[in-house]
C-alpha positions as CSV (number, residue, x, y, z in Angstrom):
1,M,-41.4,-67.0,89.9
2,N,-42.2,-70.7,89.5
3,Y,-45.5,-70.0,87.8
4,A,-43.9,-67.3,85.6
5,V,-41.1,-69.6,84.4
6,A,-43.5,-72.4,83.6
7,T,-45.7,-70.0,81.6
8,Y,-42.7,-68.5,79.8
9,V,-41.6,-71.9,78.5
10,F,-45.3,-72.9,77.9
11,V,-46.3,-69.9,75.7
12,L,-43.0,-68.8,74.0
13,P,-43.9,-70.7,70.8
14,S,-47.2,-68.9,70.5
15,F,-45.3,-65.8,69.3
16,L,-43.1,-67.8,66.9
17,V,-45.2,-70.6,65.4
18,N,-45.9,-68.7,62.2
19,L,-42.2,-68.8,61.4
20,L,-42.4,-72.6,60.9
21,G,-44.5,-72.4,57.8
22,L,-47.1,-74.9,59.0
23,S,-50.8,-75.0,58.2
24,P,-53.2,-73.2,60.4
25,L,-54.4,-76.4,62.0
26,Q,-50.8,-77.6,62.7
27,S,-50.0,-74.2,64.2
28,F,-53.0,-74.3,66.5
29,L,-52.1,-77.8,67.6
30,I,-48.6,-76.8,68.6
31,I,-50.1,-73.9,70.6
32,S,-52.8,-76.0,72.2
33,I,-51.3,-79.5,72.8
34,P,-49.5,-78.6,76.0
35,Y,-52.9,-78.0,77.7
36,G,-53.5,-81.7,77.4
37,G,-50.3,-82.6,79.3
38,R,-51.1,-80.2,82.2
39,L,-53.6,-82.6,83.8
40,L,-51.2,-85.5,83.8
41,G,-48.6,-83.3,85.5
42,S,-51.0,-82.2,88.3
43,V,-52.0,-85.9,88.9
44,I,-48.3,-86.9,89.2
45,F,-47.9,-84.0,91.7
46,S,-50.9,-85.1,93.8
47,R,-49.6,-88.7,93.9
48,F,-45.8,-88.2,94.3
49,G,-45.4,-84.5,95.4
50,H,-44.7,-85.5,99.0
51,T,-41.5,-87.4,98.0
52,L,-39.5,-84.1,97.6
53,S,-39.6,-80.7,99.1
54,L,-40.8,-77.7,97.1
55,V,-37.4,-76.3,96.5
56,E,-36.1,-79.7,95.3
57,F,-39.0,-80.0,92.9
58,Y,-38.4,-76.4,91.7
59,K,-34.8,-77.1,90.9
60,L,-35.6,-80.3,89.1
61,L,-38.4,-78.8,87.0
62,F,-36.5,-75.6,86.1
63,G,-33.9,-77.9,84.5
64,A,-36.6,-79.9,82.8
65,A,-38.2,-76.8,81.4
66,A,-34.9,-75.5,80.1
67,S,-34.0,-78.9,78.5
68,L,-37.3,-79.1,76.7
69,S,-36.9,-75.6,75.3
70,L,-33.5,-76.6,73.9
71,L,-34.9,-79.7,72.3
72,S,-37.6,-77.7,70.7
73,A,-35.0,-75.3,69.3
74,L,-33.0,-78.2,67.8
75,L,-35.6,-80.7,66.6
76,V,-37.7,-78.4,64.3
77,S,-40.2,-80.7,62.8
78,F,-44.0,-81.0,63.4
79,P,-43.9,-84.5,65.0
80,A,-41.0,-83.6,67.3
81,E,-42.6,-80.3,68.3
82,I,-45.9,-81.9,69.1
83,T,-44.2,-84.5,71.3
84,I,-42.0,-82.0,73.1
85,R,-44.9,-79.6,73.6
86,L,-47.0,-82.4,75.2
87,I,-44.2,-83.0,77.7
88,V,-43.9,-79.2,78.3
89,G,-47.6,-79.4,79.4
90,V,-46.8,-82.2,81.9
91,V,-43.9,-80.0,83.4
92,F,-46.2,-77.0,83.5
93,G,-48.9,-79.1,85.3
94,L,-46.3,-80.1,88.0
95,M,-44.9,-76.5,88.4
96,S,-48.3,-74.8,88.5
97,S,-49.6,-77.4,91.0
98,M,-46.7,-76.8,93.3
99,A,-47.1,-73.0,93.0
100,M,-50.8,-73.2,93.8
101,Y,-50.2,-75.6,96.7
102,E,-47.8,-73.3,98.3
103,A,-50.0,-70.2,97.7
104,M,-53.2,-71.8,99.0
105,E,-51.5,-73.2,102.1
106,L,-50.6,-69.6,103.0
107,N,-54.4,-68.8,102.5
108,D,-53.8,-65.2,101.5
109,R,-55.9,-63.9,98.5
110,K,-53.1,-61.5,97.5
111,V,-50.6,-64.3,97.5
112,I,-52.8,-66.5,95.4
113,G,-53.6,-63.7,93.0
114,G,-49.9,-62.8,92.7
115,T,-49.0,-66.4,92.0
116,L,-51.6,-66.7,89.2
117,G,-50.1,-63.4,88.0
118,G,-47.1,-65.5,86.9
119,W,-49.2,-66.3,83.8
120,A,-49.2,-62.6,82.7
121,I,-45.5,-62.2,83.6
122,G,-44.5,-65.3,81.7
123,W,-46.5,-64.1,78.6
124,T,-44.8,-60.6,78.8
125,L,-41.3,-62.1,79.0
126,A,-42.0,-64.5,76.2
127,G,-43.3,-61.7,74.0
128,I,-40.2,-59.5,74.7
129,T,-37.9,-62.5,73.8
130,S,-39.8,-63.1,70.6
131,M,-39.8,-59.4,69.6
132,M,-36.1,-59.0,70.2
133,L,-35.0,-62.2,68.4
134,R,-37.7,-63.2,65.9
135,S,-36.2,-66.6,65.3
136,W,-37.7,-69.9,66.5
137,S,-34.4,-71.6,67.4
138,L,-32.7,-68.6,68.7
139,A,-35.6,-67.4,70.9
140,L,-36.1,-70.9,72.4
141,T,-32.4,-71.4,73.0
142,T,-32.2,-68.0,74.7
143,G,-35.3,-68.8,76.8
144,A,-33.7,-72.1,77.9
145,L,-30.5,-70.5,79.0
146,S,-32.4,-67.7,80.8
147,V,-34.3,-70.3,82.8
148,L,-31.1,-72.1,83.8
149,L,-29.6,-68.9,85.1
150,L,-32.5,-68.2,87.4
151,P,-32.0,-68.8,91.1
152,V,-34.5,-70.7,93.2
153,I,-35.6,-68.2,95.8
154,S,-37.5,-69.2,98.9
155,R,-37.9,-67.7,102.3
156,H,-38.3,-71.2,103.6
157,D,-38.6,-74.7,102.2
158,M,-41.8,-76.6,102.6
159,K,-42.4,-80.3,102.7
160,I,-45.5,-81.2,100.8
161,K,-48.2,-82.9,102.8
162,K,-49.0,-86.5,102.1
163,A,-52.7,-86.5,102.0
164,Q,-55.5,-88.5,100.5
165,S,-57.5,-85.8,98.7
166,R,-60.9,-86.1,97.2
167,M,-61.0,-85.3,93.5
168,P,-62.2,-81.8,92.8
169,S,-65.9,-81.3,92.3
170,P,-67.2,-80.9,88.7
171,L,-68.4,-77.4,89.5
172,G,-65.1,-76.4,90.9
173,V,-63.4,-77.5,87.7
174,V,-66.0,-75.7,85.6
175,T,-65.4,-72.5,87.6
176,Y,-61.7,-72.6,86.6
177,L,-62.6,-73.7,83.0
178,L,-64.8,-70.6,82.4
179,S,-62.3,-68.3,84.0
180,F,-59.5,-69.6,81.8
181,V,-61.4,-69.0,78.5
182,P,-59.7,-65.6,78.0
183,S,-56.3,-67.2,78.6
184,F,-57.1,-69.9,76.0
185,S,-58.3,-67.3,73.5
186,L,-55.4,-64.9,74.1
187,S,-52.9,-67.6,73.1
188,L,-54.3,-66.9,69.6
189,A,-53.9,-63.1,69.8
190,P,-50.4,-62.9,68.3
191,Y,-51.4,-65.1,65.4
192,F,-54.8,-63.3,64.9
193,L,-53.1,-59.9,64.8
194,E,-50.4,-61.0,62.4
195,I,-52.7,-62.6,59.8
196,N,-54.7,-59.4,59.9
197,G,-51.7,-57.2,59.2
198,Y,-51.2,-55.8,62.8
199,S,-48.2,-55.8,65.0
200,W,-48.6,-57.9,68.1
201,D,-46.7,-55.3,70.2
202,I,-50.1,-54.5,71.7
203,V,-50.2,-58.0,73.2
204,L,-47.2,-57.1,75.3
205,I,-48.8,-53.8,76.4
206,S,-51.9,-55.7,77.4
207,Y,-50.1,-58.3,79.5
208,V,-48.0,-55.6,81.2
209,L,-51.2,-53.8,82.2
210,A,-52.8,-57.0,83.3
211,I,-50.1,-57.8,85.9
212,P,-51.4,-55.3,88.5
213,M,-54.9,-56.7,88.2
214,Y,-53.8,-59.9,89.9
215,F,-53.1,-57.8,93.0
216,I,-55.8,-55.1,92.7
217,L,-58.8,-57.5,92.3
218,P,-57.9,-59.8,95.3
219,A,-57.6,-56.6,97.4
220,L,-60.9,-55.4,96.1
221,S,-62.5,-58.7,96.9
222,R,-62.0,-58.0,100.6
223,R,-64.1,-54.8,100.3
224,V,-66.5,-55.8,97.6
225,N,-68.6,-59.0,97.5
226,P,-66.4,-61.5,95.5
227,G,-69.5,-62.7,93.6
228,I,-70.5,-59.2,92.5
229,L,-66.8,-58.4,91.6
230,T,-66.6,-61.7,89.5
231,V,-69.8,-60.7,87.5
232,I,-68.5,-57.2,86.8
233,V,-65.0,-58.4,85.7
234,A,-66.5,-61.3,83.6
235,S,-68.9,-58.8,81.9
236,I,-66.0,-56.5,80.9
237,A,-64.0,-59.5,79.6
238,S,-66.9,-60.9,77.7
239,I,-67.8,-57.7,75.9
240,S,-64.3,-56.7,75.0
241,G,-63.4,-60.2,74.0
242,V,-66.2,-60.4,71.5
243,L,-65.3,-57.0,70.0
244,F,-61.6,-57.8,69.8
245,F,-62.1,-60.9,67.7
246,D,-64.6,-58.9,65.6
247,G,-61.8,-56.6,64.6
248,Y,-61.7,-53.9,67.2
249,I,-58.0,-54.5,67.9
250,Y,-57.4,-52.0,70.8
251,L,-60.1,-53.7,72.9
252,L,-57.5,-56.4,73.4
253,I,-56.3,-54.3,76.3
254,P,-59.4,-54.4,78.5
255,F,-60.0,-58.0,77.4
256,T,-56.6,-59.0,78.6
257,M,-56.8,-57.0,81.8
258,A,-60.2,-58.2,82.8
259,G,-59.9,-61.7,81.3
260,L,-56.6,-62.5,83.1
261,G,-57.6,-60.6,86.2
262,L,-60.7,-62.9,86.5
263,N,-58.3,-65.7,87.4
264,S,-57.2,-63.9,90.6
265,V,-60.8,-63.9,92.1
266,T,-61.8,-67.3,90.8
267,P,-60.1,-69.3,93.7
268,V,-62.5,-67.5,96.1
269,I,-65.5,-68.9,94.2
270,A,-63.8,-72.3,93.7
271,R,-63.2,-72.7,97.4
272,R,-67.0,-72.7,97.9
273,Y,-67.1,-75.8,95.6
274,G,-64.6,-77.7,97.7
275,I,-61.3,-76.7,96.0
276,N,-58.3,-76.7,98.4
277,S,-54.5,-76.7,98.3
278,I,-54.3,-80.4,97.7
279,N,-56.7,-80.7,94.8
280,S,-56.3,-77.2,93.3
281,G,-53.7,-78.3,90.9
282,I,-55.9,-81.1,89.5
283,A,-58.8,-78.7,89.3
284,I,-56.9,-76.0,87.5
285,N,-55.2,-78.4,85.0
286,S,-58.4,-80.4,84.4
287,A,-60.0,-77.1,83.4
288,A,-57.0,-76.4,81.2
289,L,-58.0,-79.2,78.9
290,G,-60.3,-76.6,77.4
291,G,-57.1,-75.1,76.1
292,V,-56.8,-78.0,73.7
293,V,-60.2,-77.2,72.2
294,Y,-60.4,-73.4,72.2
295,P,-57.3,-72.6,70.1
296,V,-58.4,-75.1,67.4
297,I,-61.9,-73.7,66.9
298,P,-60.9,-70.8,64.6
299,S,-59.3,-73.3,62.2
300,M,-62.8,-74.7,61.7
301,I,-65.0,-71.6,61.9
302,D,-64.7,-67.9,61.3
303,Y,-63.2,-65.6,63.9
304,S,-66.4,-63.6,64.2
305,D,-68.2,-66.8,65.3
306,F,-65.4,-67.6,67.6
307,S,-65.8,-64.2,69.3
308,I,-69.4,-65.2,70.3
309,I,-68.2,-68.4,71.8
310,V,-65.5,-66.6,73.8
311,G,-68.0,-63.9,75.0
312,A,-70.6,-66.4,76.1
313,S,-68.2,-68.8,77.8
314,T,-66.5,-66.0,79.7
315,F,-69.8,-64.5,81.0
316,A,-71.1,-68.0,82.0
317,I,-69.0,-67.9,85.2
318,S,-71.6,-65.5,86.5
319,S,-74.1,-68.4,86.7
320,L,-71.8,-70.3,89.0
321,V,-71.5,-67.2,91.3
322,I,-75.3,-67.1,91.5
323,D,-75.5,-70.8,92.2
324,T,-72.9,-70.5,95.0
325,K,-75.0,-67.7,96.6
326,R,-78.2,-69.8,96.4
327,K,-76.4,-72.8,98.1
328,A,-75.0,-70.5,100.8
329,T,-78.6,-69.2,101.4
330,Q,-79.9,-72.7,101.7
331,V,-77.2,-73.7,104.2
332,T,-77.8,-70.6,106.3
333,S,-81.5,-71.2,106.5
């Protein structure tokens, strides 16, 4: 729920930004700027997370997320929105770091995959809200009130460990960066469909169908070699992503399912590069800095060229899987 709420507040403007009458570059900046704040949020969590319990942090940040949505609904100007969206990124960094800390402490692939599934759930709820209301201020106000009404549910509270953690390895960060490329690119899907005369209802269908993948793929990774599974899923995401941005609209469905599902098996690969419960938040949100860059690229080049970048970046995670296998072989020998 925590990851889903954070995502909901994070992505809701992606469906509505075209209503503000901004230039393409300004629209892309509003979509992408929160990715820059995510890293700061995860660093704050790693330094001060132990001062509160998880439930206390959840309550505090649910309120912060709702308050920022209300401000965004009221202060409708480009400078105000950029500032608010940057702070939204910090809150997301805190919330996602907490969620991943709790999931990785439990050390269960299905729990980790289900937690990351909050991204698809949040996107789906944001799309439904936008479709029903089709108003920037009304949708963001409704979203804020919805967050405030949510209960904080936990089977047990957990005190966060105070630990001196090493910074995540560069390859661990790159592993997450490459797996997030579909997520970065999909933030443009509603805008891309709309400017080409299509309804973005298919975005909702895609995200609903992607939710089970966060549970199916971690379960498969127990039966199939995670490296082989990663290569297969990355290949599907890469090919369908290229074709979607080349105009084959219905390939958004496999692109979303495989591209988001890729996130659920990435932690298995990232663990081999030293990513753990303490530094996972920093690793994930450092990688998320790519989200500042990817949504802005189409404002500078054609979408057909962007499709090649998306495809190549998504498939590149396969090289890290092969590198991990090589290292494991060296250690064994």
